[in-house]
N, C-alpha and C positions, 0 to 999 in steps of 0.2 A: 114531711108527711107523705109526699109523693114517693119517696124512697121506701118507706114502710109498706105502702100499698103495693108497690112493685114486688117487694120481697114476699109479701103474703100471697100475691098472685103466683109467684114462682113456686112457693111451697105447695100451693093447691095443685098446680100442674104436675109437680113431682109426685105428689100423693096420688093423683089420678093415674099417672103413668105406672107407678108401682102397683096400684090396684089392678091395672090392666095386665101387667106382667104376672102378678100372683094368680089372677083368674085364668090366664093362659096356661101357666104351669099346673094349676089344679086340674084343668081340663085334660092336659096331656097325661097327668098322673092317673086320672080317672079312666081314661081310654086304655092306658097301659095295664091298669089293674083289671079292667074288664076283659082285655085280651088274655091276660094270664089266667083269669078264672075260667074263661071259655076254653082255653087250651087244656087246662087241668081237667075240666069236666069231659071234654072230648076224648082226651087220652084215657081217662078212667072208663068211659063208655066203650072205647075201642078195646081196652084190655079185657073187659067183661064179655063183650060180644065175640071176641076172637078166641079166648082161651077157656071160657067157662060155659057159655050158652051151647056151643057145639057138643059138649059132653052130656047135656041134658036131653038132647034130641037124638033121633035115630041116626045111625051112621050113614053117611052119604054113599050112594051106589056108584062107586068109582068106575065100574065096568060100563054102566049105562052112560055115565057122564063123559068118559074119556075114551075107553076102549078096553079090549081084552088083555093086552100085554103091557107090561112095564119093563123098561130097561134101567138098570141101576149100575152105574160105573163105580169102581172101588167098592164092590159089594161084598167083600169077604170079612170085613171088620168094621168096627166103629159105627158111625151113623148109617153108612150104606147098608151094612148087614141087617140092622134092626129096622131100618126104613123098608127094606125088601120084605122082611117078615110082616110088618104092619100092612103092607099092600096085599100080601098073600092072604092075610087074615080077612081081607075084604074081597076075596075071590078073584083077585087079579093075578094072572099068570106072570111069572117073573123071568127075565133074562138077566143073568148076573155076568158082569164083565170085570175081570181083574187079571193079574199076571200069574197068579198062583193056582195052577190047575187042581192040585190036591185039595186046597181049601174050597175052591169053587165047587168041586164035585161033592164034597162033604156037606156044604151048606145047601146046595140044590137038592140033594137027597133028603136032608132034614126038612126043608120047606115043603117039598112035594108030599112027604109022609104026614107031616103035621097038619097042613092046611088043605091037602087034597086039591092042589092046583098043578098046572103044568109048569115045568121049569126048563131052562136051557142055560148053557154056559158058553162064554167066549173067552178064550185065553188071549190077552193082549197086553203089551207093555206100551202104555201111552207115551213114554219118554222117547220112543223111536221116531216120533214126528209123523209127517204126512204119509209116509209109506204104508202105514197100517190101515188107512181108511177105505181104500178101494175094496179090500177083502171084507171089512166090516159091513160095507154097503151091501154086498152080495148076500151076506148072512141075514141081514135085517130087512131087506126089501120085501120079503114075502110075509112079514109079520104085521099085524095090525097094532102098531105101537101107539098106545093111548097116553102113556105117561113116560117121560124121560127124567131120571134123577141124576144130574151131574154132580156126583159126590166125590169122584176121584180127585185127590189133591195131595200135595207134598208141602212140608214145612221145613224150616231149618232144623239142624240137629238140636239147636237151642237158640234162643235169641242172641243176635250177634251183630257186629258192625258189618256194613255192606261189603267192604273191601276184604273181609275175612272169608267171604263166600268163594267157593271155587267156581270156575267157569262152568263145570258140569252141573253144579247146583243151580246156577242162574238159568241155564237152558232147561233144566228139569222143571223149574218153577214156570217158565214160559210154555213149554210143551204140554205140561200136565194141567196146571192151574188155569191157563188161558186157552191154549190150543185145543185141548180135549173137549171142553164145553162148546166151543165154536163149531168144531167139526161134527160132533155128535148131533147137535141141533140141526146142522145143515143136512145131515143124513135123514133124520126122521121128520123134520118139520113139513116137507112137501106132502107126505102122506096125511099128516094131521090136517093140513089146509084142505086137501082133497075131500076128507071126511067131514070137515068143518067142526072138528072137536079135537081136543088134546090138551095136555098139561105138561109144562116143563118146569122142573125145580132145579135151580142153580144154587148150590150151597156155598155161600160166601163166608164172612167172618166179621166179628165185632171190630176187627182192626180196619175194616173198610170205612168206618164211620168218620174217622179223622186221622191225620198223619200219625203213624205209630213208629217211633224211633226204635232201632234194633230189631225191627221186623219189616224193614222198609220195602224190600222187593216182594215179600209175601203179602203185606197189607196192600201194596199197590195192585198185585194180581187179583186180590179179592175185591178191591174197589172197582177194578175193571169189570168183574163178574156182576157186581151190584148194579152199576150203571148200564151195562149191557142188558141185563135182565129187565130193568125198568123200561128202557127204550123199546126192547123187543115186545114187551107186553102191549104197549100202546100201538105198536106197529101191527100186531097180529090179533089183538083182542076183537076187532070187528069181524074177523074170520073164525071166531069161535075158539081161539087158543088162549089158554090161561098160562101166564109165565110168572113164576114166583122167585123172588130173591130171598133166600133163607139165610138169616144172619145170626148164627149161634154165638154165644159168648163161650167161656171155657167149659169144656165137657171132659169127663174122665175117659180118655182114650189113650191108645199107644202114642198118638201124636204129641201128647203133653207129658210123656213119661219123664222128661228132663227135670220136672219140678215136683217135689214131694207132695206139696199141697194140691197140685193140679191133678194128680193121679188118684187122689182120695175123693170119693163121692161126698158131697156136702150140700148144704142148703142151696147155694148158688152154682154148684158144680155137679150137675146130674150125670148119671151114667148115660151111655149112648142109647141104651134100651129105653130108659125113661124119656129121654129127649125125643127120640123118634116117635114114641107113643103120643106125645103132645103135638109134635110138628105135623104129623099126617092130618090131624083134625083141622089144621089151618089151610089145607089145600083147597083152592077154589074160593076162599074167603078173603084172604089178604095177599096182595101182590108183593108186599115187602114186610117181613116180620122176622122176629128172632125165633119163632116157633115154640118158645117155652115161656110161660107167664112170668117167672122170676127174672129171666133175661130181658123180657120186655120192660120191666120196671127199671132195670139198669140202663137199657137203651134210651128210655124216655128221660131219665136223669142225665144221661150223657149228652143229650141234645142241647141241654142248657149250659153245659160246661164250655167255656171259651177254649179256643184251640191251644193257647199257651198253657192252660192248666191241664188239659188232656195230655199234651206231649210231655209236660213236666212229670205227671204221674206215670204215664206209660214208660218213659225212659227209666225211671227209678224201679218200677216193678220188673221190667224186662232186664235191666242190668243186674238186679238181684238174682233173677233166674239164670242169667248168663254166668254169674260168678258161682252159683250153686252147681251148675252143670260142669263148669271147669274144675271145681273142687272135687266133684265125684270122679271126674276123669283122671285126676292126679293121684287118686288112691288106688 
């Protein structure tokens, strides 16, 4: 009889313990569900606030907010070209910097005639490293630079293994994707601090979000820009400076001409003109954004993807692009 009572007591204790565990797991599940619901609502609100509400209100007065002049590096094509036009449409004078004088002159003339703003050009090859910046400083020091758009950048010829890159390409990635942004900011930021206003836009890439195989050095350079931008914002926001990390996904530009699907404008692959039109509206609102609402949806989804799944998918996509480019080259 005593043995039966002991066994019954043991069963009750086990039942109570199981009930306690179930309640604990239920509480954890409820907290996790609540967190996910809050995250979803917050992300949805952010998407609407950032990409749709600004289009319903009057355009921000960028000259009053930041200053009379904007500098756009890599300004003769792609995002840089159309971002410069968007700034000019808001009465901002534009200084275009690139290495092609003919294209610079043509675009500066077009912008000046179309938007009735002042323009200037500087012919520079950022791949030459530190030797170019003293001359750049002399040209820019008399201008009230309110906005700096660090757009200049280089990519691989096509996605590839790191050891297949030449030494020249590796230094080009360092000099242009990393060095140019650092040095241009170092040139114009003191003036912004003195005036207690200014905006810096560093154009990163979706590949900065997680490790991206077959774009290793490129994605690392863009991850540098992203982290650099975010830290710089916190460092200088108290002094009136807004720093934005712009993280586009694929855009139909010359940089993506190695892939047939990437050169075609589509639902998720906008033209550079369309992208810039959206991206400018996020200036001063979000310190880290894709700049384009459909890319923001992809970015939000990407945040929930574990690293192993991201790298698995990125490798297969980039390897297909690599093989496609090699196939084109062999014909």
